[in-house]
C-alpha positions in Angstrom: 0.2 -0.1 0.2 0.7 3.3 -0.6 3.8 2.5 -2.7 3.9 5.7 -5.5 3.8 8.1 -2.1 6.6 6.4 -0.9 8.9 6.4 -3.8 7.8 9.9 -3.9 9.2 10.9 0.0 11.9 8.6 -0.4 13.1 10.6 -3.2 12.1 13.9 -1.3 13.8 13.3 1.6 17.2 12.0 -0.4 16.7 15.4 -2.0 16.5 13.9 -5.4 14.5 15.5 -7.5 12.0 13.4 -9.8 10.2 14.0 -13.6 7.1 14.0 -14.4 5.6 14.0 -17.9 1.9 15.3 -17.8 -0.2 13.4 -20.8 -3.0 15.1 -21.8 -5.4 12.7 -23.4 -6.6 15.1 -26.1 -3.4 15.3 -27.6 -2.5 11.7 -26.5 1.2 10.9 -28.4 2.1 7.3 -28.2 5.4 7.8 -29.1 6.4 9.9 -26.1 5.6 6.9 -24.5 8.6 4.9 -26.4 10.7 8.4 -25.8 10.2 8.3 -21.8 11.1 4.5 -21.4 14.9 5.6 -22.5 15.1 8.9 -20.2 14.9 9.5 -16.5 11.3 10.0 -16.0 9.8 8.7 -13.0 6.1 9.5 -13.6 3.0 9.8 -15.9 1.0 12.0 -14.4 -2.9 11.7 -16.9 -5.6 13.7 -17.4 -6.7 17.5 -18.4 -8.6 20.5 -17.2 -11.5 19.4 -20.0 -11.3 16.8 -22.0 -13.2 16.4 -25.2 -12.3 12.9 -26.9 -9.8 12.0 -25.0 -9.7 9.0 -22.6 -8.4 8.7 -19.5 -9.0 4.4 -19.3 -7.8 4.0 -23.1 -4.6 6.4 -22.2 -4.2 4.5 -19.1 -3.6 1.3 -21.1 -1.7 2.1 -23.6 0.8 3.4 -21.2 0.8 0.7 -19.0 0.9 -1.9 -22.2 4.2 0.2 -23.2 5.5 1.3 -20.1 6.4 0.3 -16.2 6.6 3.8 -15.4 4.4 4.8 -12.7 1.1 6.3 -14.0 -0.9 8.9 -11.9 -3.9 9.6 -12.5 -3.8 13.9 -12.3 -7.8 14.4 -12.6 -9.6 17.5 -14.0 -13.0 16.4 -12.4 -14.8 13.0 -10.9 -15.0 10.9 -14.2 -11.2 11.1 -14.8 -10.1 7.9 -12.8 -9.2 4.4 -14.0 -8.5 1.6 -12.0 -5.4 0.5 -14.7 -3.3 3.4 -13.0 -0.7 3.1 -10.2 -2.3 6.0 -8.4 -4.1 9.3 -7.9 -3.4 12.8 -7.1 -6.7 13.7 -5.0 -6.5 17.3 -5.6 -8.0 20.4 -4.1 -7.6 23.4 -5.3 -6.7 25.2 -2.1 -5.9 28.3 -4.6 -9.7 29.3 -4.8 -12.5 29.5 -3.1 -15.3 27.4 -5.2 -16.3 24.6 -2.9 -17.1 22.6 -5.7 -13.6 22.4 -6.2 -12.2 22.3 -2.5 -14.3 19.6 -1.4 -17.4 19.2 -4.0 -15.6 16.8 -6.7 -13.9 15.1 -4.1 -16.9 13.4 -2.5 -17.9 12.8 -5.7 -15.1 11.2 -6.7 -14.4 9.7 -3.1 -16.4 6.6 -3.6 -15.0 5.4 -7.4 -11.5 5.6 -5.7 -12.2 3.4 -2.8 -13.7 1.0 -5.2 -10.7 1.0 -7.5 -8.5 0.5 -4.8 -6.5 3.0 -6.0 -3.4 5.0 -3.8 -4.6 8.3 -3.1 -1.8 10.6 -2.8 -4.1 14.0 -0.9 -2.8 16.8 -2.9 -2.9 20.3 -2.4 -3.3 22.4 -5.8 -2.5 25.7 -5.5 -2.5 27.8 -9.1 0.0 30.7 -9.7 0.1 33.8 -11.8 1.2 32.8 -15.3 0.5 35.5 -16.9 -1.9 33.8 -19.5 -5.6 32.8 -18.1 -5.0 28.7 -18.2 -7.6 26.2 -18.8 -7.4 25.7 -15.1 -8.9 29.0 -14.5 -11.9 28.6 -17.2 -13.5 25.9 -15.6 -13.3 26.1 -12.4 -14.1 29.9 -12.0 -11.4 30.7 -9.9 -8.6 33.3 -9.6 -4.9 32.0 -9.6 -2.8 33.8 -6.5 -0.1 35.9 -7.0 0.6 37.4 -3.5 3.9 35.3 -2.0 2.6 35.5 1.8 -0.8 34.5 1.0 0.6 31.7 -1.4 3.1 30.7 1.7 0.1 30.7 4.2 -2.1 28.6 1.7 1.1 26.1 1.5 1.5 25.9 5.6 -2.6 25.9 6.2 -2.3 22.7 3.3 0.2 20.6 5.6 -1.2 21.8 9.0 -4.5 20.2 7.3 -2.9 17.0 6.3 -2.0 17.0 3.0 0.5 15.1 1.3 2.2 17.1 -1.6 2.0 20.9 -2.1 1.7 21.5 -6.0 2.3 25.0 -7.2 0.8 25.5 -10.3 1.1 28.0 -13.0 -1.1 26.4 -15.5 -0.6 25.1 -18.6 1.4 26.6 -21.4 1.8 29.4 -18.9 3.5 32.7 -20.2 6.0 32.2 -17.3 7.0 29.8 -15.0 6.4 29.5 -11.2 9.2 32.4 -9.8 12.0 30.8 -8.8 11.9 32.2 -5.2 8.1 31.4 -4.4 9.5 28.5 -5.1 12.0 29.1 -2.6 10.3 30.5 0.3 7.3 28.0 0.4 9.8 25.2 0.3 11.3 27.0 3.0 8.2 26.3 4.9 6.9 23.2 4.7 8.2 19.8 4.9 6.1 17.5 2.4 7.0 16.9 -1.3 6.8 20.0 -3.7 5.6 19.6 -6.9 6.0 22.5 -9.2 4.6 22.8 -13.2 3.3 24.7 -16.0 5.4 26.9 -18.6 8.5 24.6 -18.2 9.7 24.5 -21.5 13.7 24.6 -21.6 16.1 22.8 -19.3 17.0 26.1 -18.1 13.4 26.9 -17.1 13.4 23.3 -15.4 17.1 23.6 -13.7 16.0 26.9 -11.9 12.9 25.4 -10.8 15.1 22.3 -9.3 17.8 24.3 -7.7 15.1 26.4 -6.3 13.6 23.6 -4.6 10.9 21.5 -6.8 10.6 17.9 -6.1 8.9 16.5 -8.6 9.1 19.1 -12.0 5.9 18.4 -14.3 6.0 19.3 -17.9 3.6 18.6 -20.1 2.5 21.4 -22.9 5.6 22.1 -24.1 6.6 18.4 -25.1 3.5 18.3 -26.9 5.1 20.8 -28.8 8.9 19.6 -29.4 9.0 15.8 -27.6 12.9 15.9 -28.4 12.8 18.4 -25.5 12.4 15.8 -22.5 15.8 13.7 -23.7 17.7 17.2 -23.0 15.7 17.5 -19.1 16.8 13.9 -18.6 20.4 15.0 -18.1 19.0 16.5 -14.4 17.3 13.8 -13.4 18.3 10.5 -11.8 16.5 6.8 -11.6 
């Protein structure tokens, strides 16, 4: 039980950053899975803020067929679940005040997660300003946080509430990544793994986020545009 979180926690304690590739089922490229198998990828995050044609179950099945890298569901809503996955990030959007995404969707998803016996990783999802209106903003009808003190206090509150991880998200395809100084400050105030994603489209941006304290770096949109960026990012991680 809790195999995936033990892996996350173990790397966090050893100060060994990990790489997660975010797969949007609507834009799924099987070639990315093959390439990931040759790179230092630790997890596949599967999901999207709003799916149209993509299918979580089908995408997860294809990934599991062609890779041994753990698949973690990154759900946009309560329907984005699959028993074939290794775990699910049980997200609560703490940066917003829309009750539907603070607890409403979680109540709907909970019995299915239990039935599927999915490993559940409670995750405080904090959307920060990325200079672009993200799909998450549109779907959840919430605004990202921009005040550093508020973001730090939100992260502290999340840990005190018992969340296992903090996810700082600038939004898919963000024009700017999560500020490195912000990553450092949040890192100084929490003692649980820190996930960082959004706008990471180069090795230099990835490196700066890692140096600043990201325990898991999430890259998705950039790989949809240039799959070979993954090979370059691989050098920053160990497996």
